[in-house]
PDB file of N, CA, C and O in Angstrom:
ATOM      1  N   MET A   1       0.841  -1.171   0.000  1.00  0.00           N
ATOM      2  CA  MET A   1       0.000   0.000   0.000  1.00  0.00           C
ATOM      3  C   MET A   1       0.882   1.230   0.000  1.00  0.00           C
ATOM      4  O   MET A   1       1.943   1.242   0.624  1.00  0.00           O
ATOM      5  N   GLU A   2       0.459   2.231  -0.679  1.00  0.00           N
ATOM      6  CA  GLU A   2       1.208   3.464  -0.737  1.00  0.00           C
ATOM      7  C   GLU A   2       0.243   4.629  -0.654  1.00  0.00           C
ATOM      8  O   GLU A   2      -0.956   4.487  -0.896  1.00  0.00           O
ATOM      9  N   LYS A   3       0.787   5.778  -0.310  1.00  0.00           N
ATOM     10  CA  LYS A   3      -0.045   6.975  -0.271  1.00  0.00           C
ATOM     11  C   LYS A   3       0.045   7.667  -1.619  1.00  0.00           C
ATOM     12  O   LYS A   3       1.137   7.905  -2.134  1.00  0.00           O
ATOM     13  N   LEU A   4      -1.088   7.983  -2.177  1.00  0.00           N
ATOM     14  CA  LEU A   4      -1.160   8.663  -3.460  1.00  0.00           C
ATOM     15  C   LEU A   4      -2.148   9.815  -3.299  1.00  0.00           C
ATOM     16  O   LEU A   4      -3.342   9.589  -3.104  1.00  0.00           O
ATOM     17  N   SER A   5      -1.661  11.025  -3.381  1.00  0.00           N
ATOM     18  CA  SER A   5      -2.512  12.214  -3.219  1.00  0.00           C
ATOM     19  C   SER A   5      -3.238  12.207  -1.886  1.00  0.00           C
ATOM     20  O   SER A   5      -4.396  12.619  -1.809  1.00  0.00           O
ATOM     21  N   GLY A   6      -2.574  11.745  -0.837  1.00  0.00           N
ATOM     22  CA  GLY A   6      -3.178  11.714   0.483  1.00  0.00           C
ATOM     23  C   GLY A   6      -4.170  10.594   0.681  1.00  0.00           C
ATOM     24  O   GLY A   6      -4.799  10.521   1.736  1.00  0.00           O
ATOM     25  N   GLN A   7      -4.335   9.718  -0.291  1.00  0.00           N
ATOM     26  CA  GLN A   7      -5.278   8.609  -0.202  1.00  0.00           C
ATOM     27  C   GLN A   7      -4.499   7.303  -0.308  1.00  0.00           C
ATOM     28  O   GLN A   7      -3.591   7.174  -1.129  1.00  0.00           O
ATOM     29  N   LEU A   8      -4.855   6.355   0.515  1.00  0.00           N
ATOM     30  CA  LEU A   8      -4.193   5.054   0.439  1.00  0.00           C
ATOM     31  C   LEU A   8      -4.736   4.265  -0.740  1.00  0.00           C
ATOM     32  O   LEU A   8      -5.942   4.247  -0.987  1.00  0.00           O
ATOM     33  N   VAL A   9      -3.839   3.616  -1.461  1.00  0.00           N
ATOM     34  CA  VAL A   9      -4.212   2.770  -2.585  1.00  0.00           C
ATOM     35  C   VAL A   9      -3.399   1.488  -2.516  1.00  0.00           C
ATOM     36  O   VAL A   9      -2.326   1.460  -1.913  1.00  0.00           O
ATOM     37  N   PHE A  10      -3.905   0.429  -3.130  1.00  0.00           N
ATOM     38  CA  PHE A  10      -3.034  -0.710  -3.361  1.00  0.00           C
ATOM     39  C   PHE A  10      -2.814  -0.809  -4.855  1.00  0.00           C
ATOM     40  O   PHE A  10      -3.699  -0.511  -5.658  1.00  0.00           O
ATOM     41  N   GLU A  11      -1.618  -1.232  -5.204  1.00  0.00           N
ATOM     42  CA  GLU A  11      -1.240  -1.355  -6.602  1.00  0.00           C
ATOM     43  C   GLU A  11      -0.824  -2.788  -6.852  1.00  0.00           C
ATOM     44  O   GLU A  11      -0.038  -3.361  -6.099  1.00  0.00           O
ATOM     45  N   LEU A  12      -1.355  -3.354  -7.906  1.00  0.00           N
ATOM     46  CA  LEU A  12      -1.086  -4.736  -8.256  1.00  0.00           C
ATOM     47  C   LEU A  12      -0.555  -4.772  -9.684  1.00  0.00           C
ATOM     48  O   LEU A  12      -1.222  -4.299 -10.605  1.00  0.00           O
ATOM     49  N   THR A  13       0.646  -5.331  -9.878  1.00  0.00           N
ATOM     50  CA  THR A  13       1.264  -5.414 -11.194  1.00  0.00           C
ATOM     51  C   THR A  13       1.497  -6.878 -11.553  1.00  0.00           C
ATOM     52  O   THR A  13       2.083  -7.635 -10.778  1.00  0.00           O
ATOM     53  N   CYS A  14       1.038  -7.257 -12.720  1.00  0.00           N
ATOM     54  CA  CYS A  14       1.237  -8.617 -13.196  1.00  0.00           C
ATOM     55  C   CYS A  14       2.718  -8.815 -13.520  1.00  0.00           C
ATOM     56  O   CYS A  14       3.302  -8.006 -14.241  1.00  0.00           O
ATOM     57  N   PRO A  15       3.331  -9.874 -12.999  1.00  0.00           N
ATOM     58  CA  PRO A  15       4.749 -10.102 -13.282  1.00  0.00           C
ATOM     59  C   PRO A  15       5.014 -10.562 -14.714  1.00  0.00           C
ATOM     60  O   PRO A  15       6.165 -10.564 -15.151  1.00  0.00           O
ATOM     61  N   ILE A  16       3.987 -10.948 -15.444  1.00  0.00           N
ATOM     62  CA  ILE A  16       4.166 -11.437 -16.810  1.00  0.00           C
ATOM     63  C   ILE A  16       3.999 -10.312 -17.831  1.00  0.00           C
ATOM     64  O   ILE A  16       4.889 -10.068 -18.645  1.00  0.00           O
ATOM     65  N   CYS A  17       2.848  -9.627 -17.782  1.00  0.00           N
ATOM     66  CA  CYS A  17       2.559  -8.613 -18.799  1.00  0.00           C
ATOM     67  C   CYS A  17       2.734  -7.177 -18.305  1.00  0.00           C
ATOM     68  O   CYS A  17       2.617  -6.226 -19.079  1.00  0.00           O
ATOM     69  N   LYS A  18       3.012  -7.032 -17.029  1.00  0.00           N
ATOM     70  CA  LYS A  18       3.218  -5.713 -16.403  1.00  0.00           C
ATOM     71  C   LYS A  18       1.959  -4.863 -16.388  1.00  0.00           C
ATOM     72  O   LYS A  18       2.039  -3.654 -16.169  1.00  0.00           O
ATOM     73  N   ASP A  19       0.792  -5.470 -16.616  1.00  0.00           N
ATOM     74  CA  ASP A  19      -0.482  -4.773 -16.486  1.00  0.00           C
ATOM     75  C   ASP A  19      -0.648  -4.381 -15.026  1.00  0.00           C
ATOM     76  O   ASP A  19      -0.426  -5.200 -14.134  1.00  0.00           O
ATOM     77  N   THR A  20      -1.035  -3.140 -14.776  1.00  0.00           N
ATOM     78  CA  THR A  20      -1.130  -2.628 -13.413  1.00  0.00           C
ATOM     79  C   THR A  20      -2.547  -2.181 -13.101  1.00  0.00           C
ATOM     80  O   THR A  20      -3.222  -1.566 -13.926  1.00  0.00           O
ATOM     81  N   THR A  21      -2.977  -2.501 -11.902  1.00  0.00           N
ATOM     82  CA  THR A  21      -4.270  -2.064 -11.395  1.00  0.00           C
ATOM     83  C   THR A  21      -4.039  -1.323 -10.090  1.00  0.00           C
ATOM     84  O   THR A  21      -3.299  -1.791  -9.225  1.00  0.00           O
ATOM     85  N   LYS A  22      -4.675  -0.165  -9.949  1.00  0.00           N
ATOM     86  CA  LYS A  22      -4.623   0.580  -8.696  1.00  0.00           C
ATOM     87  C   LYS A  22      -6.040   0.715  -8.174  1.00  0.00           C
ATOM     88  O   LYS A  22      -6.971   0.991  -8.931  1.00  0.00           O
ATOM     89  N   GLN A  23      -6.191   0.520  -6.886  1.00  0.00           N
ATOM     90  CA  GLN A  23      -7.506   0.623  -6.262  1.00  0.00           C
ATOM     91  C   GLN A  23      -7.399   1.507  -5.026  1.00  0.00           C
ATOM     92  O   GLN A  23      -6.620   1.221  -4.117  1.00  0.00           O
ATOM     93  N   ALA A  24      -8.174   2.570  -4.997  1.00  0.00           N
ATOM     94  CA  ALA A  24      -8.202   3.436  -3.825  1.00  0.00           C
ATOM     95  C   ALA A  24      -8.907   2.719  -2.687  1.00  0.00           C
ATOM     96  O   ALA A  24      -9.898   2.018  -2.893  1.00  0.00           O
ATOM     97  N   LEU A  25      -8.390   2.902  -1.500  1.00  0.00           N
ATOM     98  CA  LEU A  25      -8.985   2.314  -0.300  1.00  0.00           C
ATOM     99  C   LEU A  25      -9.684   3.436   0.464  1.00  0.00           C
ATOM    100  O   LEU A  25      -9.089   4.479   0.738  1.00  0.00           O
ATOM    101  N   LYS A  26     -10.929   3.214   0.798  1.00  0.00           N
ATOM    102  CA  LYS A  26     -11.759   4.283   1.334  1.00  0.00           C
ATOM    103  C   LYS A  26     -11.646   4.475   2.840  1.00  0.00           C
ATOM    104  O   LYS A  26     -12.090   5.497   3.364  1.00  0.00           O
ATOM    105  N   LYS A  27     -11.076   3.536   3.526  1.00  0.00           N
ATOM    106  CA  LYS A  27     -10.947   3.648   4.986  1.00  0.00           C
ATOM    107  C   LYS A  27      -9.672   4.397   5.340  1.00  0.00           C
ATOM    108  O   LYS A  27      -8.791   4.573   4.498  1.00  0.00           O
ATOM    109  N   SER A  28      -9.579   4.833   6.581  1.00  0.00           N
ATOM    110  CA  SER A  28      -8.385   5.530   7.047  1.00  0.00           C
ATOM    111  C   SER A  28      -7.233   4.547   7.241  1.00  0.00           C
ATOM    112  O   SER A  28      -7.440   3.341   7.376  1.00  0.00           O
ATOM    113  N   ALA A  29      -6.025   5.086   7.252  1.00  0.00           N
ATOM    114  CA  ALA A  29      -4.832   4.241   7.411  1.00  0.00           C
ATOM    115  C   ALA A  29      -4.874   3.466   8.720  1.00  0.00           C
ATOM    116  O   ALA A  29      -4.455   2.310   8.765  1.00  0.00           O
ATOM    117  N   LYS A  30      -5.364   4.074   9.766  1.00  0.00           N
ATOM    118  CA  LYS A  30      -5.423   3.410  11.070  1.00  0.00           C
ATOM    119  C   LYS A  30      -6.350   2.196  11.023  1.00  0.00           C
ATOM    120  O   LYS A  30      -6.019   1.139  11.560  1.00  0.00           O
ATOM    121  N   VAL A  31      -7.490   2.344  10.394  1.00  0.00           N
ATOM    122  CA  VAL A  31      -8.443   1.240  10.266  1.00  0.00           C
ATOM    123  C   VAL A  31      -7.865   0.148   9.362  1.00  0.00           C
ATOM    124  O   VAL A  31      -8.009  -1.040   9.650  1.00  0.00           O
ATOM    125  N   LEU A  32      -7.213   0.553   8.272  1.00  0.00           N
ATOM    126  CA  LEU A  32      -6.680  -0.409   7.313  1.00  0.00           C
ATOM    127  C   LEU A  32      -5.555  -1.253   7.880  1.00  0.00           C
ATOM    128  O   LEU A  32      -5.344  -2.381   7.433  1.00  0.00           O
ATOM    129  N   GLU A  33      -4.832  -0.727   8.855  1.00  0.00           N
ATOM    130  CA  GLU A  33      -3.763  -1.505   9.483  1.00  0.00           C
ATOM    131  C   GLU A  33      -4.301  -2.814  10.047  1.00  0.00           C
ATOM    132  O   GLU A  33      -3.611  -3.833  10.019  1.00  0.00           O
ATOM    133  N   GLN A  34      -5.515  -2.791  10.552  1.00  0.00           N
ATOM    134  CA  GLN A  34      -6.125  -3.982  11.130  1.00  0.00           C
ATOM    135  C   GLN A  34      -6.448  -5.030  10.058  1.00  0.00           C
ATOM    136  O   GLN A  34      -6.578  -6.215  10.364  1.00  0.00           O
ATOM    137  N   TYR A  35      -6.576  -4.594   8.814  1.00  0.00           N
ATOM    138  CA  TYR A  35      -7.021  -5.478   7.738  1.00  0.00           C
ATOM    139  C   TYR A  35      -5.960  -5.713   6.663  1.00  0.00           C
ATOM    140  O   TYR A  35      -6.300  -6.101   5.545  1.00  0.00           O
ATOM    141  N   GLN A  36      -4.692  -5.488   6.974  1.00  0.00           N
ATOM    142  CA  GLN A  36      -3.630  -5.638   5.975  1.00  0.00           C
ATOM    143  C   GLN A  36      -3.604  -7.043   5.379  1.00  0.00           C
ATOM    144  O   GLN A  36      -3.464  -7.200   4.166  1.00  0.00           O
ATOM    145  N   ARG A  37      -3.735  -8.047   6.211  1.00  0.00           N
ATOM    146  CA  ARG A  37      -3.683  -9.432   5.714  1.00  0.00           C
ATOM    147  C   ARG A  37      -4.831  -9.705   4.753  1.00  0.00           C
ATOM    148  O   ARG A  37      -4.623 -10.304   3.698  1.00  0.00           O
ATOM    149  N   GLU A  38      -6.034  -9.276   5.101  1.00  0.00           N
ATOM    150  CA  GLU A  38      -7.195  -9.508   4.256  1.00  0.00           C
ATOM    151  C   GLU A  38      -7.072  -8.757   2.929  1.00  0.00           C
ATOM    152  O   GLU A  38      -7.448  -9.283   1.882  1.00  0.00           O
ATOM    153  N   ILE A  39      -6.549  -7.532   2.971  1.00  0.00           N
ATOM    154  CA  ILE A  39      -6.367  -6.745   1.755  1.00  0.00           C
ATOM    155  C   ILE A  39      -5.366  -7.441   0.841  1.00  0.00           C
ATOM    156  O   ILE A  39      -5.568  -7.499  -0.371  1.00  0.00           O
ATOM    157  N   ARG A  40      -4.296  -7.966   1.410  1.00  0.00           N
ATOM    158  CA  ARG A  40      -3.307  -8.693   0.607  1.00  0.00           C
ATOM    159  C   ARG A  40      -3.905  -9.957   0.000  1.00  0.00           C
ATOM    160  O   ARG A  40      -3.586 -10.310  -1.136  1.00  0.00           O
ATOM    161  N   MET A  41      -4.769 -10.640   0.744  1.00  0.00           N
ATOM    162  CA  MET A  41      -5.400 -11.852   0.219  1.00  0.00           C
ATOM    163  C   MET A  41      -6.317 -11.516  -0.960  1.00  0.00           C
ATOM    164  O   MET A  41      -6.353 -12.254  -1.945  1.00  0.00           O
ATOM    165  N   VAL A  42      -7.051 -10.418  -0.865  1.00  0.00           N
ATOM    166  CA  VAL A  42      -7.920  -9.994  -1.970  1.00  0.00           C
ATOM    167  C   VAL A  42      -7.078  -9.623  -3.185  1.00  0.00           C
ATOM    168  O   VAL A  42      -7.423  -9.987  -4.309  1.00  0.00           O
ATOM    169  N   ALA A  43      -5.986  -8.908  -2.976  1.00  0.00           N
ATOM    170  CA  ALA A  43      -5.107  -8.541  -4.083  1.00  0.00           C
ATOM    171  C   ALA A  43      -4.521  -9.794  -4.739  1.00  0.00           C
ATOM    172  O   ALA A  43      -4.415  -9.862  -5.964  1.00  0.00           O
ATOM    173  N   TYR A  44      -4.147 -10.772  -3.935  1.00  0.00           N
ATOM    174  CA  TYR A  44      -3.619 -12.025  -4.468  1.00  0.00           C
ATOM    175  C   TYR A  44      -4.682 -12.752  -5.298  1.00  0.00           C
ATOM    176  O   TYR A  44      -4.378 -13.294  -6.360  1.00  0.00           O
ATOM    177  N   ASP A  45      -5.915 -12.761  -4.816  1.00  0.00           N
ATOM    178  CA  ASP A  45      -7.014 -13.361  -5.582  1.00  0.00           C
ATOM    179  C   ASP A  45      -7.184 -12.654  -6.926  1.00  0.00           C
ATOM    180  O   ASP A  45      -7.374 -13.309  -7.951  1.00  0.00           O
ATOM    181  N   LEU A  46      -7.117 -11.317  -6.927  1.00  0.00           N
ATOM    182  CA  LEU A  46      -7.233 -10.568  -8.176  1.00  0.00           C
ATOM    183  C   LEU A  46      -6.122 -10.947  -9.145  1.00  0.00           C
ATOM    184  O   LEU A  46      -6.361 -11.073 -10.346  1.00  0.00           O
ATOM    185  N   LEU A  47      -4.903 -11.131  -8.627  1.00  0.00           N
ATOM    186  CA  LEU A  47      -3.797 -11.546  -9.475  1.00  0.00           C
ATOM    187  C   LEU A  47      -4.046 -12.935 -10.051  1.00  0.00           C
ATOM    188  O   LEU A  47      -3.799 -13.171 -11.233  1.00  0.00           O
ATOM    189  N   LEU A  48      -4.533 -13.855  -9.221  1.00  0.00           N
ATOM    190  CA  LEU A  48      -4.822 -15.202  -9.712  1.00  0.00           C
ATOM    191  C   LEU A  48      -5.888 -15.185 -10.806  1.00  0.00           C
ATOM    192  O   LEU A  48      -5.756 -15.892 -11.805  1.00  0.00           O
ATOM    193  N   TYR A  49      -6.935 -14.390 -10.631  1.00  0.00           N
ATOM    194  CA  TYR A  49      -7.973 -14.278 -11.658  1.00  0.00           C
ATOM    195  C   TYR A  49      -7.385 -13.724 -12.957  1.00  0.00           C
ATOM    196  O   TYR A  49      -7.694 -14.209 -14.046  1.00  0.00           O
ATOM    197  N   HIS A  50      -6.537 -12.708 -12.829  1.00  0.00           N
ATOM    198  CA  HIS A  50      -5.901 -12.124 -14.013  1.00  0.00           C
ATOM    199  C   HIS A  50      -5.034 -13.165 -14.717  1.00  0.00           C
ATOM    200  O   HIS A  50      -5.096 -13.302 -15.939  1.00  0.00           O
ATOM    201  N   LEU A  51      -4.230 -13.894 -13.954  1.00  0.00           N
ATOM    202  CA  LEU A  51      -3.349 -14.901 -14.549  1.00  0.00           C
ATOM    203  C   LEU A  51      -4.152 -15.987 -15.259  1.00  0.00           C
ATOM    204  O   LEU A  51      -3.794 -16.404 -16.361  1.00  0.00           O
ATOM    205  N   ALA A  52      -5.215 -16.439 -14.643  1.00  0.00           N
ATOM    206  CA  ALA A  52      -6.053 -17.476 -15.247  1.00  0.00           C
ATOM    207  C   ALA A  52      -6.747 -16.961 -16.512  1.00  0.00           C
ATOM    208  O   ALA A  52      -6.860 -17.682 -17.503  1.00  0.00           O
ATOM    209  N   ASP A  53      -7.202 -15.725 -16.469  1.00  0.00           N
ATOM    210  CA  ASP A  53      -7.928 -15.157 -17.596  1.00  0.00           C
ATOM    211  C   ASP A  53      -7.008 -14.763 -18.741  1.00  0.00           C
ATOM    212  O   ASP A  53      -7.340 -15.005 -19.902  1.00  0.00           O
ATOM    213  N   SER A  54      -5.873 -14.169 -18.447  1.00  0.00           N
ATOM    214  CA  SER A  54      -5.026 -13.600 -19.484  1.00  0.00           C
ATOM    215  C   SER A  54      -3.805 -14.424 -19.858  1.00  0.00           C
ATOM    216  O   SER A  54      -3.249 -14.243 -20.941  1.00  0.00           O
ATOM    217  N   HIS A  55      -3.384 -15.315 -18.991  1.00  0.00           N
ATOM    218  CA  HIS A  55      -2.103 -15.997 -19.235  1.00  0.00           C
ATOM    219  C   HIS A  55      -2.165 -17.520 -19.124  1.00  0.00           C
ATOM    220  O   HIS A  55      -1.126 -18.174 -19.041  1.00  0.00           O
ATOM    221  N   SER A  56      -3.351 -18.081 -19.121  1.00  0.00           N
ATOM    222  CA  SER A  56      -3.429 -19.545 -19.048  1.00  0.00           C
ATOM    223  C   SER A  56      -2.992 -20.137 -20.378  1.00  0.00           C
ATOM    224  O   SER A  56      -3.090 -19.480 -21.415  1.00  0.00           O
ATOM    225  N   GLU A  57      -2.519 -21.355 -20.356  1.00  0.00           N
ATOM    226  CA  GLU A  57      -2.036 -22.024 -21.571  1.00  0.00           C
ATOM    227  C   GLU A  57      -3.143 -22.229 -22.588  1.00  0.00           C
ATOM    228  O   GLU A  57      -2.884 -22.273 -23.790  1.00  0.00           O
ATOM    229  N   ASN A  58      -4.379 -22.354 -22.114  1.00  0.00           N
ATOM    230  CA  ASN A  58      -5.515 -22.573 -23.018  1.00  0.00           C
ATOM    231  C   ASN A  58      -6.092 -21.288 -23.575  1.00  0.00           C
ATOM    232  O   ASN A  58      -6.958 -21.317 -24.450  1.00  0.00           O
ATOM    233  N   ASN A  59      -5.611 -20.149 -23.069  1.00  0.00           N
ATOM    234  CA  ASN A  59      -6.119 -18.852 -23.511  1.00  0.00           C
ATOM    235  C   ASN A  59      -5.528 -18.528 -24.869  1.00  0.00           C
ATOM    236  O   ASN A  59      -4.322 -18.674 -25.069  1.00  0.00           O
ATOM    237  N   GLU A  60      -6.354 -18.092 -25.800  1.00  0.00           N
ATOM    238  CA  GLU A  60      -5.879 -17.801 -27.161  1.00  0.00           C
ATOM    239  C   GLU A  60      -5.524 -16.341 -27.361  1.00  0.00           C
ATOM    240  O   GLU A  60      -5.272 -15.934 -28.495  1.00  0.00           O
ATOM    241  N   ASN A  61      -5.493 -15.525 -26.294  1.00  0.00           N
ATOM    242  CA  ASN A  61      -5.136 -14.102 -26.412  1.00  0.00           C
ATOM    243  C   ASN A  61      -3.659 -13.919 -26.560  1.00  0.00           C
ATOM    244  O   ASN A  61      -3.185 -12.789 -26.671  1.00  0.00           O
TER     245      ASN A  61
END
């Protein structure tokens, strides 16, 4: 997580195609500290969905 324009965001970059997604987080930094593990798990799920959709061996893209 990083601060961008005073707002916390998470940034997810695909290691294969370098496609990047940024998502603003609406809660305060203090509240988000309690949920760091869950936020990372959601980001990991998003990466897995991207990999399956865009980079699977059966994908013709």
